[in-house]
C-alpha positions in Angstrom: 102.8 85.7 87.0 99.3 84.1 87.4 100.5 82.4 90.6 101.6 85.7 92.0 98.2 87.2 91.3 96.6 84.4 93.2 98.8 85.0 96.2 98.0 88.8 96.0 94.3 88.0 95.9 94.7 85.7 99.0 96.5 88.5 100.9 93.8 91.0 100.1 91.1 88.6 101.1 92.7 87.9 104.5 93.0 91.7 105.2 89.4 92.3 104.2 88.1 89.3 106.1 89.7 90.4 109.3 88.9 94.1 108.7 85.2 93.4 108.8 85.4 91.0 111.8 83.8 91.7 115.1 86.1 93.6 117.5 85.5 92.8 121.1 85.3 95.7 123.5 86.8 93.7 126.4 89.3 91.0 125.6 90.9 88.3 127.7 94.3 89.0 129.2 95.7 86.0 127.1 94.8 88.0 123.9 97.5 90.6 124.7 99.9 87.8 125.9 99.8 86.1 122.5 100.5 89.3 120.6 103.7 89.9 122.5 105.5 86.7 121.5 108.1 88.5 119.5 111.9 88.3 120.0 114.5 91.1 120.3 115.5 90.6 116.7 112.2 92.2 115.6 111.6 94.4 118.6 114.8 96.4 117.7 113.3 97.0 114.2 110.2 98.6 115.7 108.3 95.4 116.0 108.2 94.8 112.2 108.1 91.0 111.5 105.5 89.9 109.0 107.8 89.8 105.9 111.1 89.5 107.7 110.5 86.7 110.2 112.1 83.3 109.6 112.9 80.0 111.3 112.0 79.4 114.9 111.4 83.2 115.5 108.3 82.9 113.3 106.4 80.7 115.7 103.8 82.8 117.4 104.1 85.6 114.9 103.8 84.6 111.2 104.0 80.8 110.9 104.8 81.1 107.1 108.3 82.1 108.1 109.2 78.7 109.5 109.2 77.4 106.0 112.7 79.0 105.5 114.3 77.5 108.6 118.0 76.9 108.1 118.7 73.6 109.9 117.0 72.5 113.1 116.9 75.8 115.1 115.8 76.8 118.5 115.1 80.3 119.9 114.7 81.4 123.5 113.0 84.7 124.0 112.5 86.7 127.2 110.6 90.0 127.6 110.5 92.2 130.7 107.8 94.7 131.5 108.7 97.1 134.4 106.3 98.2 137.0 104.8 101.3 135.4 102.9 104.1 137.1 101.1 106.6 134.9 99.4 109.7 136.5 96.5 111.6 134.8 96.3 115.3 135.7 93.0 117.0 135.0 92.3 120.7 134.5 90.4 122.2 137.5 88.1 125.1 136.5 87.7 126.1 140.1 91.4 127.0 140.4 92.1 129.0 137.3 92.2 125.9 135.1 95.3 124.6 136.9 96.1 120.9 136.5 95.7 118.6 139.5 96.6 114.9 139.8 93.3 113.1 139.4 93.9 109.4 138.9 96.7 106.9 138.5 97.1 103.6 136.6 99.5 100.9 137.6 100.9 98.1 135.4 102.6 95.5 137.6 106.0 94.2 136.7 105.7 91.2 134.3 107.6 88.9 132.1 107.2 86.6 129.1 109.4 83.6 128.3 109.2 81.7 125.0 111.0 78.6 123.7 110.6 77.7 120.1 112.0 74.9 118.0 111.8 74.4 114.2 112.4 71.1 112.5 113.0 71.2 108.7 111.5 68.2 106.9 113.0 68.8 103.5 110.5 69.3 100.7 107.7 68.3 103.1 108.0 71.6 104.9 109.0 72.6 108.5 107.4 71.6 111.8 107.6 73.9 114.8 107.0 73.4 118.5 106.6 76.3 120.9 106.1 76.9 124.6 105.4 80.3 126.1 104.6 81.5 129.7 103.8 85.0 130.9 103.4 86.2 134.5 102.5 89.3 136.4 103.1 90.3 139.9 105.7 89.2 142.5 107.3 85.7 142.2 107.0 83.8 145.5 109.7 81.1 145.7 109.1 79.9 149.2 106.4 80.2 151.9 106.8 80.7 155.6 107.6 77.0 156.0 110.4 77.2 153.5 108.5 75.2 150.9 108.8 76.2 147.2 105.6 77.7 145.8 106.7 79.1 142.4 103.3 80.9 142.2 102.2 84.0 140.3 99.0 86.0 141.0 98.3 86.0 137.2 99.9 84.0 134.5 99.3 82.6 131.0 100.6 79.4 129.3 100.6 78.5 125.7 101.6 75.2 123.9 101.9 75.5 120.2 102.3 73.3 117.1 103.2 75.0 113.8 103.7 73.9 110.2 105.0 75.8 107.2 105.8 74.9 103.7 107.7 76.6 100.9 105.8 76.3 97.5 106.9 77.0 94.0 106.7 80.6 93.0 108.5 81.8 96.1 105.5 81.4 98.4 105.5 80.3 102.0 102.4 79.4 103.9 102.0 78.5 107.5 99.6 77.6 110.2 99.9 77.2 114.0 97.6 76.1 116.8 98.0 76.9 120.5 96.4 75.5 123.6 96.0 78.2 126.2 95.6 78.2 130.0 95.0 81.6 131.6 95.0 82.4 135.4 93.5 85.8 136.4 92.3 87.4 139.5 89.0 89.4 139.9 88.4 92.6 141.8 88.3 90.8 145.2 91.5 88.8 144.5 89.8 85.5 143.7 91.6 83.4 141.2 90.0 82.1 138.0 91.3 79.6 135.4 90.3 79.6 131.7 91.3 77.4 128.8 90.9 77.6 125.0 92.6 77.5 121.7 93.9 80.1 119.2 95.2 79.9 115.6 97.4 81.9 113.3 97.4 81.7 109.5 100.1 83.4 107.4 101.5 83.9 103.9 104.9 85.2 102.7 105.6 85.9 99.0 109.1 86.4 97.6 109.3 89.2 95.0 112.6 89.1 93.2 115.8 88.5 95.1 115.5 91.2 97.7 111.8 91.8 98.7 109.2 89.8 100.6 105.5 90.7 101.3 103.3 88.9 103.8 100.2 88.9 105.8 99.2 87.0 109.0 95.8 86.7 110.7 96.3 86.1 114.4 94.2 84.9 117.4 91.5 83.1 115.5 89.6 81.7 118.5 86.2 81.2 120.1 87.6 82.6 123.3 88.5 81.2 126.7 86.3 79.2 129.0 85.9 80.7 132.5 83.4 79.5 135.0 82.7 83.1 136.0 80.8 84.9 133.2 82.2 88.3 134.4 85.8 87.4 133.5 86.8 88.8 130.0 87.2 85.8 127.6 87.1 87.1 124.1 90.1 86.9 121.7 90.3 89.7 119.2 91.1 88.7 115.7 94.0 90.7 114.3 95.6 91.1 110.9 99.1 92.4 110.1 100.4 93.0 106.6 104.1 93.8 106.0 106.9 94.1 103.5 110.6 93.5 104.0 113.7 94.4 101.9 116.9 92.5 102.3 120.3 93.2 100.6 123.8 92.1 101.1 126.7 94.3 100.0 130.2 92.9 100.5 130.6 92.4 104.3 127.4 94.3 105.2 123.9 92.8 105.3 121.0 95.3 105.4 117.3 94.8 106.1 114.3 97.1 106.3 110.8 96.2 107.3 107.4 97.8 107.5 104.1 96.4 109.0 100.6 97.8 109.2 97.7 96.6 111.4 94.5 97.4 109.5 91.8 98.5 110.1 92.8 101.6 112.1 89.8 101.8 114.4 91.7 103.6 117.2 94.4 105.3 115.2 97.3 104.2 113.1 99.1 101.0 114.2 102.4 100.5 112.3 105.9 99.3 112.7 109.0 100.5 110.8 112.6 99.5 111.3 116.0 98.8 109.8 118.8 96.4 110.7 122.5 96.3 109.7 124.9 93.4 110.3 128.7 93.4 109.7 130.1 90.1 108.5 127.2 88.4 110.2 128.9 88.9 113.5 127.7 92.1 115.0 124.5 94.0 114.2 122.4 96.9 115.3 118.9 98.0 114.6 116.6 101.0 115.0 112.9 101.4 114.5 109.7 103.2 115.3 106.4 101.8 116.4 102.9 103.1 117.0 100.4 100.8 118.6 97.0 101.4 120.3 94.6 99.2 122.2 91.5 99.7 124.4 91.8 98.5 128.0 89.2 98.2 130.7 91.3 98.4 133.8 91.1 99.6 137.4 92.3 103.2 138.2 93.2 104.7 141.5 91.3 108.0 142.2 93.8 110.1 144.0 91.2 112.5 145.5 89.6 109.9 147.8 92.0 106.9 147.4 89.4 104.6 145.9 89.4 102.3 142.9 87.1 102.3 139.9 87.3 100.5 136.5 87.6 102.6 133.4 87.9 102.0 129.7 90.6 104.1 128.1 92.7 104.0 125.0 96.4 103.0 125.6 99.2 103.8 123.2 102.8 102.8 122.7 104.8 105.1 120.5 108.4 105.9 120.1 111.9 104.8 118.9 113.2 101.3 119.4 116.8 100.1 119.5 118.5 96.7 119.2 121.9 95.1 119.3 123.0 91.6 118.1 126.1 89.5 118.4 126.9 86.1 116.7 129.2 83.5 118.2 129.5 80.7 115.6 126.0 79.3 115.4 124.7 81.2 118.4 123.0 84.5 118.0 122.2 86.8 120.9 119.9 89.9 120.5 118.7 92.6 122.9 116.2 95.4 122.3 114.6 98.4 123.9 111.0 99.4 123.1 108.5 101.9 124.6 105.9 100.8 127.1 102.1 101.2 126.7 100.6 104.2 128.6 97.1 105.6 128.9 96.2 108.5 126.6 94.8 111.8 127.8 91.6 113.6 126.9 91.5 117.2 125.8 91.5 118.6 129.4 94.0 116.1 130.7 97.8 115.5 130.8 99.6 112.2 131.3 103.1 111.7 132.8 104.9 108.5 133.5 106.1 108.3 137.1 107.9 105.0 136.7 108.7 102.4 134.0 108.8 103.7 130.5 110.6 101.0 128.5 110.4 97.3 127.7 113.5 95.1 127.4 113.7 92.0 125.2 116.4 89.3 124.9 116.7 86.5 122.4 119.1 83.6 122.0 119.0 81.4 118.9 121.1 78.6 117.6 121.3 76.7 114.3 122.5 73.1 114.4 
């Protein structure tokens, strides 16, 4: 019991420590990239992962989860962001308060690929290796001479090393470190490269036979190094606390998860979801997420067809769905989640012209 109290104090301390941390107004593009390294297994459950993640899926999310890897396991994750156009209509007092299209935001088509591998070391814990790449914009395979280019206008790369160990008292702790390389373009299209490191620290505590609670502090970093001081380089520290309930009844396995992202500076950020598997062969999931973030991005002014940069709160909110199938030791998952969109002020309306959903795919295998 005393040991459980110590873990509870540790979880509370991590939440408080991150809650009073400095929140950067303008963060590097790699910050958002690192927070999107989840697989379809958790996306279908509304993005809840802190207490439920395990094995290779835990790399990049809550490293404490790799301490319960079942055999050497790999996970291949792919996430697809469609080209999204969001139009802001503003009330015009000169025309009987009618709404007119005023500005438009564009999120270019993008994708993230992740390959994780977990190596159990017995009582010594579990070691994990991870590689992730994210890219935005068109993919150019060849140039006019027919030579392969394989170039993206913007991309991020991450190489990670993780370690997790399961201690007495049903406690798992984990740590991971990532080397980052980020390539971004400025307002005139010039490319800039930045490098840096980021770290995650997590704890998962088993409570009885069916419940787990956990907390993870993500993106501990001094930021990226860009030669141009105008390029955003800060990494925003983030804390996520969660709880998961797992129960098996005859041929049916049921799991429910809930995560919260304190402090709620820009509104509630939470994830809730449930998953059901039949005979460990076919499963489905449903969830609900609400997430917010401030972005400092260019916007097209429709009146005079010019660009300006504007800070605005973006929000992703809605229902998520997932489907999973198991073939022997191979598990395949797919999920649908809502896309981020700009929020509207009191005298504005927002409608999505194109691209409302994100699609995620995961393939995992146990050896």
